[in-house]
N, C-alpha and C positions, 0 to 999 in steps of 0.2 A: 259671277257667271258671264260668259262671252255676250249673251243676249243683252245684259245690262251694261257691260263695260263698253260696248261699241258706241251706243248713243252718247255715253259720257265722253269718249274720245272725240267723236264728231263735234259735239258742242264745244269742247275745249279747243279743238283745232280752229273752229270758226272764230272763237274769241281771240285766239292767238293771231289769226290773220288780221283782225281789226287792229290789234296792238301794233303789229309789224308795219301795217300800211300807214300808220301815223308817223313813221320815220321816213325821211328821204334817204334812199340808199347811198347816194353820192355825198350827202351832207352829214349823215349819221356819224357820230364820233366812233372811231375805230382804232384798234391797236393790234399788234401781232402777239400771238401766244408764244411761250418759250419753246425752244428746241425746234423751231421751224414748223410748228403744228398748224400754221395758217392764221388768217385774220379772224377777229371777233369784233362785233360792234355793240353799241349800246342797245340796239334792237334785239340782238341775240339774248342779252342778259334780261331785258324787260320781258321777252316772251318766255324765257326759262322761268323767271320768277312767277309769272302768271300761271304757267302750267303746273309748276310744283305746288303752288298754293291750291289751285283748283282741283287737281287730281288727287293729291295726297289727303286733302281734307275730305274728299268724297270716299276715299279708300285708305283709311289710316293704317290698315294692316299690310298694305302692299309696300314692297321695297321700291327703290328709286335709282335709276341709272340714266344720266343725261350728259351730253357732251359738255354742257356749261355748268355742271355742278361737280365739285371735288368728289371723287369716288370714295366709297366707304365699303368695307367688308361686311357691314351690317346687312346689305342687300342679299348676301349669300345665305343668310339665315331665313329668308322669306320664300315661301312657295310661289307667291305671285309678285311680279315686279313690273313697274312701268319702265319702259326703255324709250327715251325721247331724244330727238334731235330738234332743238327749238327752231333753227333755220338751217336746212340742208341746202348748201349752195351759197354760202356767205359771200364768196368772191363775186358771184353773179348778183347778189343783192347789192353789194358795194358799188358795182358797175352800173347800177340802175336798171338792170334787166328784170324781167318778170319770171325767169326760170329758176325759182327757188321754192322750197317746200317746207312745211311742217311735217315731221314724221313721228307718229305716236303709236306705241304698241303696248299690249299687256302680254307678259310671258308667264306661263305656269309650268313649273318644273322643267324649264328649258325649252318649252314649245310655245310659239306665239299663238294666242287664242283670240286676239282682237287687234286690228291694226288700221291705221288711217295715214294716207299720204295726201296732203292738202296743199294745192298751189293757189293761194288766195287771189293773186293778180291775174290768173288765168281761169278762175272759177272752176277748178277741177278738184273734186273730192272723191278720191279712191278709197274704198273701205272694204273690210271683210271681217267676219267672225267665223270661227272654226265650225265647219259643217254647214255653213249657210250661204256659200258662194261669195263671189267678188263683184263689186259694183263701181261704176263711175257715175256720179251724180244720180244715184239710185237706179241706174240701168245696169243689167247684168253685162259682164264682159268676159271674154275668153281669148286665149292666144291664137295666133295664126295656125293654119294647118300645113304650113310649108314643110316639105319633106327632104329637100335637097339643099345642103349647106352651101353649095357653090352658087345658088341663086338667091341666097338669103340676105337680109339686111340685119346687121348685128351692131348693137351699141357697144363701143369699146374705145378706150383711150389708146393712143398710138403705141405706148410701151407694151401693150398686150400683144401687138403684132410682131414683136421682136422674134426672130427665128429661133432663139435659144429656148423659147417656151414650147416649141412644137416638134413632134416626132420627126417630121421630114425636113426640119431645118428652116422651114418658112411657114407662115400662116396660110391656112386654106384660102381659096379664092371666094371670099364673100365681100359684100359691100359694107363698108365701115362708116358708122355715124357716131356722133357724140352729143351728149347733153350734160350740163355741168352738175346737176343734182343726181347723186347716185340713187336716192329713193325714187326720183322721177323716172330714171331709166328702168328700174324694176317695174314700176307701174305701167310704163309704156309697153313693155313686153306682155304683161298681163292683159292689157287692153287690146293687143293685136296690132299695134302701130308698127312694131318691129318684131322680127322673128326670134331674136334672142339678145342677150347681153352677157358680157363677161368682164371681170376685173381680176387680175392675177396677183395683185398686191394684197397684203394684209388689210382687212377692212374692220372698221369699228362697228360694233353691234348696233349702235343707234342709227347708222346709215342704212342698215339692212333689215332690221326686225320687222317693221311694218310691211315692207315690200315682199318679204318672204311669204307671209301668210296670204297677201293679196294674190301673188302668183300661184301658190298652191291651190287656193280656193277657185281661181279662174280655170285651172286645169293644166298649168304649166309645171315644170320641174325646176326646183331651185336647190342647188347643192353648193358645197365648197369646190375648190378647183380640182380636188381629187375625187369628186363624186359622192362625198359623204354628206349625210343629212346635217343641216345646220342646227346647232344647239346654242341657246342663249343664256345670259346671266352667268358667264364664265368668270373665274377669278380675274383673269386678264381679258377684258371684254373685246377681243378681236377674233376674227374669223380668217381662215386661210383662203382668201379670194372667194369669188362667187361665179357660178355659171347658172344662167336662167334662160329657159327656152321651152318650147313645146317638146314633147318626148323625143321625136325623131331628131330634131336639131340638137337637142341637149346631148343625145347619145353620140352624134357625129363630132361635136366639139370635144367631148370627153375623150373619145378615141384618138382624136388628132393631137391632143395635148401631150407633152412629154411628162410622164408621171414623175420623173426624177427631178 
């Protein structure tokens, strides 16, 4: 049940933070994944091993999907699945920055029921269980009430501003910011630090699952780039982009995007 899964995720995330903090980002052994999939470090693997052992031993009937574990179709046979990114923002970790996160979620029949985004070096624990609200360090959070996209602050990478993505041939006039961890970007919108976020490239489920629930429980809207509800534990664990914002800003971004 979500009420018992969330404390499990929180405890596991804190333990993951202690493991990751034991590695020096700049000195941790690293290598590149095949096919340009980005860097991985010995810290990613150590955290992944810890989380898989801790979570799966506590919930042996749940499936498992993690960025750092070879995928298996076995998870598709399970009603409930852990979806985990051991370190979201590995490049930031490697650079010695503190803007990286552990992202942990439980998904039941495609819907996230419990989620945590934890930044141990910033002491930020974002959490949510379905129907119970969203929290930062146990304090309730909610998105901004901004209604005008032209005056909003949106988290987005530069490629999302390319005119080919937008109906009018150019991105709307909003202020653009960026943070390296996708899970953290989602949590910042749920917290009300920014008015929205978008990414228009295909996204891995482990980057998104925990933040999706935290956003929705905070009162924001989180969809794919076409405005469709996000569903998880897909055979190919990718989503078609993400738009996250309060209702008014989400509607304006969706209308401005080129559906084609």
